[in-house]
mmCIF file of the C-alpha atoms, coordinates in Angstrom:
data_MODEL
# 
_entry.id   MODEL 
# 
loop_
_atom_site.group_PDB 
_atom_site.id 
_atom_site.type_symbol 
_atom_site.label_atom_id 
_atom_site.label_alt_id 
_atom_site.label_comp_id 
_atom_site.label_asym_id 
_atom_site.label_entity_id 
_atom_site.label_seq_id 
_atom_site.pdbx_PDB_ins_code 
_atom_site.Cartn_x 
_atom_site.Cartn_y 
_atom_site.Cartn_z 
_atom_site.occupancy 
_atom_site.B_iso_or_equiv 
_atom_site.pdbx_formal_charge 
_atom_site.auth_seq_id 
_atom_site.auth_comp_id 
_atom_site.auth_asym_id 
_atom_site.auth_atom_id 
_atom_site.pdbx_PDB_model_num 
ATOM 1   C CA . MET A 1 1   ? 34.354 151.276 177.803 1.00 0.00 ? 1   MET A CA 1 
ATOM 2   C CA . ALA A 1 2   ? 32.410 147.889 176.289 1.00 0.00 ? 2   ALA A CA 1 
ATOM 3   C CA . ALA A 1 3   ? 30.264 150.175 174.448 1.00 0.00 ? 3   ALA A CA 1 
ATOM 4   C CA . LYS A 1 4   ? 33.978 151.772 172.707 1.00 0.00 ? 4   LYS A CA 1 
ATOM 5   C CA . TRP A 1 5   ? 35.382 147.993 172.154 1.00 0.00 ? 5   TRP A CA 1 
ATOM 6   C CA . ILE A 1 6   ? 31.319 146.482 170.914 1.00 0.00 ? 6   ILE A CA 1 
ATOM 7   C CA . GLU A 1 7   ? 31.608 149.565 168.776 1.00 0.00 ? 7   GLU A CA 1 
ATOM 8   C CA . LEU A 1 8   ? 34.963 148.520 167.308 1.00 0.00 ? 8   LEU A CA 1 
ATOM 9   C CA . VAL A 1 9   ? 33.765 145.521 166.321 1.00 0.00 ? 9   VAL A CA 1 
ATOM 10  C CA . THR A 1 10  ? 30.530 146.319 165.154 1.00 0.00 ? 10  THR A CA 1 
ATOM 11  C CA . GLY A 1 11  ? 30.300 149.525 164.160 1.00 0.00 ? 11  GLY A CA 1 
ATOM 12  C CA . PRO A 1 12  ? 28.620 152.494 165.766 1.00 0.00 ? 12  PRO A CA 1 
ATOM 13  C CA . LEU A 1 13  ? 25.369 151.137 168.298 1.00 0.00 ? 13  LEU A CA 1 
ATOM 14  C CA . ASP A 1 14  ? 23.717 154.468 167.286 1.00 0.00 ? 14  ASP A CA 1 
ATOM 15  C CA . GLN A 1 15  ? 23.587 153.716 163.353 1.00 0.00 ? 15  GLN A CA 1 
ATOM 16  C CA . LYS A 1 16  ? 22.357 149.807 164.589 1.00 0.00 ? 16  LYS A CA 1 
ATOM 17  C CA . LYS A 1 17  ? 19.640 151.220 166.637 1.00 0.00 ? 17  LYS A CA 1 
ATOM 18  C CA . GLN A 1 18  ? 18.179 153.403 163.948 1.00 0.00 ? 18  GLN A CA 1 
ATOM 19  C CA . TYR A 1 19  ? 18.519 150.295 161.705 1.00 0.00 ? 19  TYR A CA 1 
ATOM 20  C CA . THR A 1 20  ? 16.526 148.699 163.966 1.00 0.00 ? 20  THR A CA 1 
ATOM 21  C CA . GLN A 1 21  ? 13.958 151.207 164.054 1.00 0.00 ? 21  GLN A CA 1 
ATOM 22  C CA . HIS A 1 22  ? 13.675 151.168 159.887 1.00 0.00 ? 22  HIS A CA 1 
ATOM 23  C CA . ARG A 1 23  ? 13.201 147.314 160.642 1.00 0.00 ? 23  ARG A CA 1 
ATOM 24  C CA . ALA A 1 24  ? 10.221 147.927 162.870 1.00 0.00 ? 24  ALA A CA 1 
ATOM 25  C CA . ARG A 1 25  ? 8.600  150.338 160.740 1.00 0.00 ? 25  ARG A CA 1 
ATOM 26  C CA . ILE A 1 26  ? 8.572  147.927 157.317 1.00 0.00 ? 26  ILE A CA 1 
ATOM 27  C CA . GLU A 1 27  ? 7.643  145.388 159.772 1.00 0.00 ? 27  GLU A CA 1 
ATOM 28  C CA . ALA A 1 28  ? 4.844  147.634 160.732 1.00 0.00 ? 28  ALA A CA 1 
ATOM 29  C CA . LEU A 1 29  ? 3.333  148.151 157.222 1.00 0.00 ? 29  LEU A CA 1 
ATOM 30  C CA . PRO A 1 30  ? -0.333 146.999 156.074 1.00 0.00 ? 30  PRO A CA 1 
ATOM 31  C CA . GLU A 1 31  ? -0.090 144.129 153.483 1.00 0.00 ? 31  GLU A CA 1 
ATOM 32  C CA . PRO A 1 32  ? 0.539  143.511 150.440 1.00 0.00 ? 32  PRO A CA 1 
ATOM 33  C CA . TYR A 1 33  ? 3.289  146.579 151.496 1.00 0.00 ? 33  TYR A CA 1 
ATOM 34  C CA . GLY A 1 34  ? 4.933  144.571 154.243 1.00 0.00 ? 34  GLY A CA 1 
ATOM 35  C CA . THR A 1 35  ? 5.502  141.602 152.225 1.00 0.00 ? 35  THR A CA 1 
ATOM 36  C CA . VAL A 1 36  ? 7.106  143.592 149.077 1.00 0.00 ? 36  VAL A CA 1 
ATOM 37  C CA . ALA A 1 37  ? 9.278  145.891 151.593 1.00 0.00 ? 37  ALA A CA 1 
ATOM 38  C CA . LYS A 1 38  ? 10.677 142.922 153.611 1.00 0.00 ? 38  LYS A CA 1 
ATOM 39  C CA . ALA A 1 39  ? 11.267 140.910 150.174 1.00 0.00 ? 39  ALA A CA 1 
ATOM 40  C CA . LEU A 1 40  ? 13.144 144.096 148.708 1.00 0.00 ? 40  LEU A CA 1 
ATOM 41  C CA . GLN A 1 41  ? 14.844 144.385 151.805 1.00 0.00 ? 41  GLN A CA 1 
ATOM 42  C CA . ARG A 1 42  ? 16.178 140.904 151.976 1.00 0.00 ? 42  ARG A CA 1 
ATOM 43  C CA . TYR A 1 43  ? 17.296 141.538 148.203 1.00 0.00 ? 43  TYR A CA 1 
ATOM 44  C CA . PHE A 1 44  ? 19.429 144.803 149.575 1.00 0.00 ? 44  PHE A CA 1 
ATOM 45  C CA . MET A 1 45  ? 20.735 142.718 152.451 1.00 0.00 ? 45  MET A CA 1 
ATOM 46  C CA . TYR A 1 46  ? 21.950 140.010 149.329 1.00 0.00 ? 46  TYR A CA 1 
ATOM 47  C CA . CYS A 1 47  ? 22.761 142.023 146.353 1.00 0.00 ? 47  CYS A CA 1 
ATOM 48  C CA . GLY A 1 48  ? 22.749 146.026 147.399 1.00 0.00 ? 48  GLY A CA 1 
ATOM 49  C CA . GLY A 1 49  ? 25.984 145.580 148.937 1.00 0.00 ? 49  GLY A CA 1 
ATOM 50  C CA . VAL A 1 50  ? 26.030 148.644 150.919 1.00 0.00 ? 50  VAL A CA 1 
ATOM 51  C CA . THR A 1 51  ? 29.350 148.125 153.558 1.00 0.00 ? 51  THR A CA 1 
ATOM 52  C CA . ASP A 1 52  ? 29.241 152.419 154.811 1.00 0.00 ? 52  ASP A CA 1 
ATOM 53  C CA . GLY A 1 53  ? 26.865 151.694 158.148 1.00 0.00 ? 53  GLY A CA 1 
ATOM 54  C CA . GLU A 1 54  ? 25.989 155.560 157.769 1.00 0.00 ? 54  GLU A CA 1 
ATOM 55  C CA . THR A 1 55  ? 24.747 155.132 153.739 1.00 0.00 ? 55  THR A CA 1 
ATOM 56  C CA . ALA A 1 56  ? 22.767 152.056 154.838 1.00 0.00 ? 56  ALA A CA 1 
ATOM 57  C CA . VAL A 1 57  ? 21.051 153.725 157.476 1.00 0.00 ? 57  VAL A CA 1 
ATOM 58  C CA . LYS A 1 58  ? 20.224 156.597 155.267 1.00 0.00 ? 58  LYS A CA 1 
ATOM 59  C CA . MET A 1 59  ? 18.981 154.253 152.403 1.00 0.00 ? 59  MET A CA 1 
ATOM 60  C CA . PHE A 1 60  ? 16.891 151.645 154.940 1.00 0.00 ? 60  PHE A CA 1 
ATOM 61  C CA . GLY A 1 61  ? 15.124 155.040 156.639 1.00 0.00 ? 61  GLY A CA 1 
ATOM 62  C CA . ASP A 1 62  ? 14.280 156.428 153.140 1.00 0.00 ? 62  ASP A CA 1 
ATOM 63  C CA . PHE A 1 63  ? 12.971 153.466 151.590 1.00 0.00 ? 63  PHE A CA 1 
ATOM 64  C CA . ALA A 1 64  ? 11.171 152.821 154.671 1.00 0.00 ? 64  ALA A CA 1 
ATOM 65  C CA . ASP A 1 65  ? 9.781  156.176 154.231 1.00 0.00 ? 65  ASP A CA 1 
ATOM 66  C CA . LEU A 1 66  ? 8.793  155.683 150.569 1.00 0.00 ? 66  LEU A CA 1 
ATOM 67  C CA . TRP A 1 67  ? 6.640  152.062 151.691 1.00 0.00 ? 67  TRP A CA 1 
ATOM 68  C CA . GLU A 1 68  ? 4.928  154.355 154.720 1.00 0.00 ? 68  GLU A CA 1 
ATOM 69  C CA . ARG A 1 69  ? 4.296  156.537 152.119 1.00 0.00 ? 69  ARG A CA 1 
ATOM 70  C CA . ALA A 1 70  ? 2.942  154.160 149.329 1.00 0.00 ? 70  ALA A CA 1 
ATOM 71  C CA . ALA A 1 71  ? 0.447  152.618 152.100 1.00 0.00 ? 71  ALA A CA 1 
ATOM 72  C CA . ALA A 1 72  ? -1.025 155.992 153.362 1.00 0.00 ? 72  ALA A CA 1 
ATOM 73  C CA . ASP A 1 73  ? -1.776 157.354 149.717 1.00 0.00 ? 73  ASP A CA 1 
ATOM 74  C CA . GLY A 1 74  ? -2.685 153.578 148.588 1.00 0.00 ? 74  GLY A CA 1 
ATOM 75  C CA . THR A 1 75  ? -0.302 153.704 145.843 1.00 0.00 ? 75  THR A CA 1 
ATOM 76  C CA . PRO A 1 76  ? -0.746 149.847 143.678 1.00 0.00 ? 76  PRO A CA 1 
ATOM 77  C CA . VAL A 1 77  ? 2.947  148.131 144.691 1.00 0.00 ? 77  VAL A CA 1 
ATOM 78  C CA . ARG A 1 78  ? 3.263  147.722 141.044 1.00 0.00 ? 78  ARG A CA 1 
ATOM 79  C CA . ALA A 1 79  ? 3.270  151.394 140.909 1.00 0.00 ? 79  ALA A CA 1 
ATOM 80  C CA . ILE A 1 80  ? 6.679  151.680 142.843 1.00 0.00 ? 80  ILE A CA 1 
ATOM 81  C CA . VAL A 1 81  ? 8.262  148.341 141.584 1.00 0.00 ? 81  VAL A CA 1 
ATOM 82  C CA . GLY A 1 82  ? 7.151  148.601 138.187 1.00 0.00 ? 82  GLY A CA 1 
ATOM 83  C CA . ASP A 1 83  ? 7.265  145.508 135.606 1.00 0.00 ? 83  ASP A CA 1 
ATOM 84  C CA . ASP A 1 84  ? 10.545 144.545 136.944 1.00 0.00 ? 84  ASP A CA 1 
ATOM 85  C CA . PRO A 1 85  ? 11.447 144.716 140.912 1.00 0.00 ? 85  PRO A CA 1 
ATOM 86  C CA . VAL A 1 86  ? 14.602 143.349 140.488 1.00 0.00 ? 86  VAL A CA 1 
ATOM 87  C CA . GLU A 1 87  ? 15.463 146.529 138.261 1.00 0.00 ? 87  GLU A CA 1 
ATOM 88  C CA . PHE A 1 88  ? 13.553 149.030 140.529 1.00 0.00 ? 88  PHE A CA 1 
ATOM 89  C CA . ALA A 1 89  ? 15.620 147.328 143.552 1.00 0.00 ? 89  ALA A CA 1 
ATOM 90  C CA . ASP A 1 90  ? 19.242 148.035 141.665 1.00 0.00 ? 90  ASP A CA 1 
ATOM 91  C CA . ALA A 1 91  ? 18.563 151.197 140.639 1.00 0.00 ? 91  ALA A CA 1 
ATOM 92  C CA . PHE A 1 92  ? 17.205 152.547 144.436 1.00 0.00 ? 92  PHE A CA 1 
ATOM 93  C CA . ALA A 1 93  ? 20.332 150.667 145.551 1.00 0.00 ? 93  ALA A CA 1 
ATOM 94  C CA . GLN A 1 94  ? 22.190 152.509 143.052 1.00 0.00 ? 94  GLN A CA 1 
ATOM 95  C CA . ALA A 1 95  ? 21.118 155.653 144.302 1.00 0.00 ? 95  ALA A CA 1 
ATOM 96  C CA . TYR A 1 96  ? 23.188 155.570 147.732 1.00 0.00 ? 96  TYR A CA 1 
ATOM 97  C CA . THR A 1 97  ? 26.530 156.011 146.347 1.00 0.00 ? 97  THR A CA 1 
ATOM 98  C CA . GLY A 1 98  ? 28.502 154.881 150.089 1.00 0.00 ? 98  GLY A CA 1 
ATOM 99  C CA . LYS A 1 99  ? 31.082 151.624 149.344 1.00 0.00 ? 99  LYS A CA 1 
ATOM 100 C CA . ARG A 1 100 ? 29.864 148.360 148.620 1.00 0.00 ? 100 ARG A CA 1 
ATOM 101 C CA . TRP A 1 101 ? 30.956 144.752 148.766 1.00 0.00 ? 101 TRP A CA 1 
ATOM 102 C CA . ILE A 1 102 ? 31.909 144.751 145.245 1.00 0.00 ? 102 ILE A CA 1 
ATOM 103 C CA . ASP A 1 103 ? 34.130 147.680 145.292 1.00 0.00 ? 103 ASP A CA 1 
ATOM 104 C CA . LYS A 1 104 ? 35.795 145.940 147.446 1.00 0.00 ? 104 LYS A CA 1 
ATOM 105 C CA . GLU A 1 105 ? 36.414 142.995 145.209 1.00 0.00 ? 105 GLU A CA 1 
ATOM 106 C CA . ARG A 1 106 ? 37.057 144.952 142.176 1.00 0.00 ? 106 ARG A CA 1 
ATOM 107 C CA . ALA A 1 107 ? 39.946 146.773 143.490 1.00 0.00 ? 107 ALA A CA 1 
ATOM 108 C CA . ARG A 1 108 ? 41.100 143.868 144.941 1.00 0.00 ? 108 ARG A CA 1 
ATOM 109 C CA . LEU A 1 109 ? 41.276 141.802 141.021 1.00 0.00 ? 109 LEU A CA 1 
ATOM 110 C CA . THR A 1 110 ? 43.156 144.902 140.188 1.00 0.00 ? 110 THR A CA 1 
ATOM 111 C CA . LYS A 1 111 ? 45.491 144.627 142.285 1.00 0.00 ? 111 LYS A CA 1 
ATOM 112 C CA . ALA A 1 112 ? 45.803 140.873 142.092 1.00 0.00 ? 112 ALA A CA 1 
ATOM 113 C CA . ILE A 1 113 ? 46.360 141.662 138.149 1.00 0.00 ? 113 ILE A CA 1 
ATOM 114 C CA . GLU A 1 114 ? 48.300 144.417 138.689 1.00 0.00 ? 114 GLU A CA 1 
ATOM 115 C CA . ASP A 1 115 ? 51.047 142.223 141.199 1.00 0.00 ? 115 ASP A CA 1 
ATOM 116 C CA . ALA A 1 116 ? 51.108 139.896 138.743 1.00 0.00 ? 116 ALA A CA 1 
ATOM 117 C CA . GLU A 1 117 ? 52.105 141.907 136.038 1.00 0.00 ? 117 GLU A CA 1 
ATOM 118 C CA . ARG A 1 118 ? 55.165 143.569 137.934 1.00 0.00 ? 118 ARG A CA 1 
ATOM 119 C CA . GLY A 1 119 ? 56.058 139.248 138.577 1.00 0.00 ? 119 GLY A CA 1 
ATOM 120 C CA . GLU A 1 120 ? 56.149 138.697 135.055 1.00 0.00 ? 120 GLU A CA 1 
ATOM 121 C CA . GLN A 1 121 ? 58.162 141.788 134.567 1.00 0.00 ? 121 GLN A CA 1 
ATOM 122 C CA . GLU A 1 122 ? 61.151 141.011 137.195 1.00 0.00 ? 122 GLU A CA 1 
# 
């Protein structure tokens, strides 16, 4: 009973467990991969804007896979993020097409303007 109530408030516990596992994988990366992956992960949390838990878990799982493979292969960090890490991060996050915070705000903006127009026409 309590688990269902908690999930109602916070979302599926299984997704939270998976997310925690992905974070632990990032924490375990050798340097410089760990530092870069943590910085990108922080950026995703602020700017990625994925609101769908299933999509976010998939994205962070793929992200951890990417950095684990890079570390295992000895791939230079810049070979992954390129000259513009922001461009890399935005492109990576955009590949995951779940609902994003900005989608909600775009819909809210459109509705506010439509509501205002209806008010002007009455």
